[in-house]
N, C-alpha and C positions, 0 to 999 in steps of 0.2 A: 947697553943700547938705550938711548934716551927716548927715541920715537919709535912707534910701531910703523915700519916702513909702508908707504903707500906708492903704488906704481903710477899714479897720475894725480894731477892737481885739479881743483875746481875750475880754474881758468881753462883747462883742457876741453871743456864742453864746447868751446868754439871750434875745436878741431878733433872731434871724437874719432874720426876715421883714421887719423894719423897718430892717435894716442892709444892707450890701453882701453879699448871699448868695453871689454868684459868688466873691468873694474868700475867704469863709469855707469854701466848698467846696474851693477851691484850697489853702487852709490845711490842711484835713484830708487832702487827697491828698498834700501834701508831707510831713505828719507820718507818714502811713502808709507812705511810701516809705523812711523812715529805717530803716536796718538794725537799730538798737537797739529800735525799736518793733516791727518785724517779728519779731524774735527772741522777743518776749514773747508773741505771739499763740498759738503752739502750746501754751504752758503754760496760758493761759487756757482754751483749748478742751479740753485734756486734763482739766482740773478740772471740767468740766461733766458728765462721765460720760455722754456721749450714746451712743445706739445708733442703728442705721439707721432705726428707726421713731419716734424721739423727736420730740415737739412742744415747741418751746422759744421763748423770747422774748429779743430783743435790745433792751434799753432804752437809749435815746439812740443809735440806730443810725447817725445821720448820713447819709452817702452810701450806706450799705447794703453796702459792699464786703465787710465781714467776715461779715455775715448771709448773703450770697449764697455766699461761698466755703465757709463752714462747712457750710451746708445741702447743698451739692453734694458735699462730701468726706466728711461724717460722718452726715448724716440724709437720704439720698436717698429713703427711703420714708416719711419723716415730714414735718414742716412747721415753718417758722420764720416768726415775725412780728417785724418791726422796727418800733419805735415811736420817734418823734422829735417834739419840740414844734414844730418848724419845718415849715411847709407846703412851703417850697422844698427842704428836705432830703428830705422824703418823696417829692416829685415826682422829684428827681434819683435817689433810690434805686430808684424804680419803673422809671425809664427804663433804669438800669443792669441791673436784673433782667431786663427785656425783652430787652436786647441779649445777655444770657447765657442766655436761654431757661430761666430759673430758675422753673419752674412751681410749685414747692412753697414759694415765698417770697412773702410779702405785706408791705406797709408801711402804717402807719396813723399819723395825727397824734394825739399824745396827750401829756399831762403826766406826768412820772415820779412826781409826788406824787398823781396821780389816774388810775391806769392804767385804761383802758376795757375791762376784761376781768373775767370771773367769777373767783371764788375757786378756787384749786387747778386753774387752767386749763392749766398748762404743766408739763412734766417738768423743766425747768431754766430758769434765768434768767441772762443775761449782761449786764454793764454795764461798758463800758470808757471811762474818762475822761469820766464823766457828772456825778458829784456835785461835781466841781470847779466846775460852773456852776449848782448848785442851792442855793438858800438854806436850804430845809428838808430837809436831808439825811436826818434821821431818818425823816421821813414818806415819802421816796422809798424807803428801805430797807424800811419797813413794807409798802409796796405791792409791792415785789419779792417779799417773803416771802408776802404774801397770795395772789398769783397763781400761786405755785409749789406744786405738790402736796407733801404730806408725803413725806419721803424724798428730795426733789429738791434739787439743788445750786443755790446762788446764788453766782455768781462775779463779783467786781468787780476792776477795776484802776484805781487813782486816783493822780493826781499829787499830790505834796506840795511845794507852792511854797516852803515854808521850807527845803527841802533843796537849793535851787538854788545851784550853784557857777559863778562866772565868774572866770576867771584874769585879774586886772587889778591893776596896782600900787596903785591908789587903793582900798584896802580899805574905808575908811569910806564913800565914796560908793557903791561897789559894794553894800555891805550895805544902804544906804538905798534903792537902786534895787530890789534883790530883795525887800525888805520891802514896798515900794510895790506891786510887781507881785503879790505874794501877797495883799495886802489889797484889791487892785482888783477881784478876782473874788469871786463869791458863796461859793465853797468852797475857798479857797486852801490850807487845811490838810487837805483831804479825805483825803489818803493816810494820815496818821497817825491820823485819826479812824475810819477804816473798820473796823479790828479791834474797837474798842470798840462801834461801832454794831451790828455783827453779834452780839457776845457779849451786849450788853444786851438784845437781842431774843430771846435763847434759842436762837440757831442753834448746832448741835452740830458738833463736830470742826472747829472753825475753824482754818485754817492761814493763815500770812502769809509771803509770799515777796517780798523786795525786788528791784527790777529797776531798774538805772541806765540812763538814756537820755542818749546823747551827742548834742548838738545840732551841726548844721553851721551856718555863718554865715548862709546864706540863710534857714533856718527860724528861727534866733535872731532875725533882723531882723523876720520876720513876727510873732513872739511879742512882741517888746519895742519895736520901732521906733515903731509908732503911739502907744503909751503914752508914750514918752519925748518925742515931738514935740508932744504935747498941751499946751495952754497951762496946764492945771491943775498939771502937774508941771514942764515945761521952764522956765516963767517964773520959778519959785522956785529953780531950781538952775542958775545961769549957767555953771558949769563942766561941765555935762553934755555940751556939744559937744566939749570936749577929751577927755572920757572916751570918747565914741563914736569920735572920731578915733583914739585909741589902739587900740581894738578893731579898727577897719578896717585899721590898719597891721599889727596882729598877724595878721589874716587874710591880708593880702598876703604876709607872710613865712611863712605856713603854721604859725603859732603859736597861733591862736585855739583856746580850749578852754572849753567850758561843758557842764554836766550838771545833771540833776535826778533824784531818785529817785521811782519809782512803787512801789506796793505791790499785789501780786496777793493778794486775800483770798478764801478760799472757806469757805462754811459749808453745813450741811445742815439743811433744815427738819425739825423733829422729827416723828416718827410718833406720834400720840397714841393 
């Protein structure tokens, strides 16, 4: 067996409730455990400019761990609302909040392109690795701006699939695979698009901070394994098994290396 079988693909985050939700929850937990993802989170939080009484929104909150952690450490007298398109994710987030006795956090099912909140409802908006899975990314940013009060911060961190690096001697096939992975998701180029999306919509004081994520082989397999074993790709690339075997061998020798770049982008909603 050339691949470690995975029950779902990265693209399935657009339809978690009709896919293997438990695997996708485990996928997020594994991603959030990576030190290079963990090291980006304080930078995202700092850019939100929260105070103890802030009321803020976390769009695409997933399992809710970041929503809970930030609310407890930065807004103990305020409130946080996590929104996710998936009922399974919202349920998981609610259960985690209950275990943490996070009384000032709530979770709600909702679409990033049609947020179920009033205009100017929040002091700040956070969105981490969300637009990567959204087809209409401009509409989602419009909604994040709409629900944030004038003067509030909108902070996103997005993956740029086109920045993926995999150390492998077969450069041509490696490029073909990374291109396929980028094109297989709704917003594979979201990282490089985000600064433009913010500026086009008139956000002020836009800052951009690149952040490199180093993948371990376990999470790399979760990201790419299911996609490569799918018939739509694997059947047309017979040498893929040998390509994968080379990576497994490199991992066994402690030589596996893969990264991609994310971009932390902050903007301020103008005060009219």
